[in-house]
N, C-alpha and C positions, 0 to 999 in steps of 0.2 A: 807547139807550134811555138819558133820565137817570134816577138813583137817585134825587134829589131829587121830581123831580115825578113821577113812579111812587109814592116813599113819600106825596106830600101828596093824590096821589088815591085810593090804598089808605086814608088818615084820612079822611078829606073821605067816602067810599060807605058808614065806615060812622057819619058826622054826628058826629064827635069833634073837635074844636078840638084845639088845640095843648095848652093848658095839660091838657086833659084825656089828651091821648094822654100827657102829660107823666106825670101821678099814678100813671095805670093800669101805667105800664111802670117807676117810676121811672129816667127818664131825663130828663135834663137840661133843659127849655122850650129854654135855651140853643141843646144839641146839635141837638134835635129842629127847631129852626130852619135853624139853620147847613146840616145834611143837605139840608132843603126847600130852603134858599136854591140850592144848588150847591156847598156846598161838598163838600171830595173831603179833608183831614186829620182822621180821628178815628179812636176807638179801637173798633175791628171786633168786639167784645165789644158794643159797646153796638149795633150795629148789628143783631148777633143776638138781640140782646133786642126791638127794636121788629121785624125782620122774625117771628120766631116771635108776637110778638102777632099779626101778620097771616095767621097759617098760614104761613109759610115758615121753610124753612132754607138755612142761612148755610153753605155748604162750600168752602173755603181750601184747595186742593190745595197739597200738601208742594213741589210743583217751580218755585212762582211765582220769580222771579228776585229781589224782596226784597220788607223788613218795612219799614216797615206800609207797607201794600198802599196805592196810586192807588186812590180809586172809581172812577177810569176805565176801570182791570184787572178791575174786577169784570164778572161778565153775568150779572144777573139776569135770569132766565125768571118773566114770570109767566102 
């Protein structure tokens, strides 16, 4: 599953534009676009804000190999 595509799908299901999502979450529009376009290097506290808005919780296991985490290492269960 690709994080950006799933996030775009969630946003569209709520009938929100990227601009509206940015305003509601106070997460930068550029970051939202970057994630939805497949970007993989970003702050995970911002991702957590976005996921919380959609009703999900981001949990990072303590024993992960490196920080910052690459988006490909995340398993997003929707």
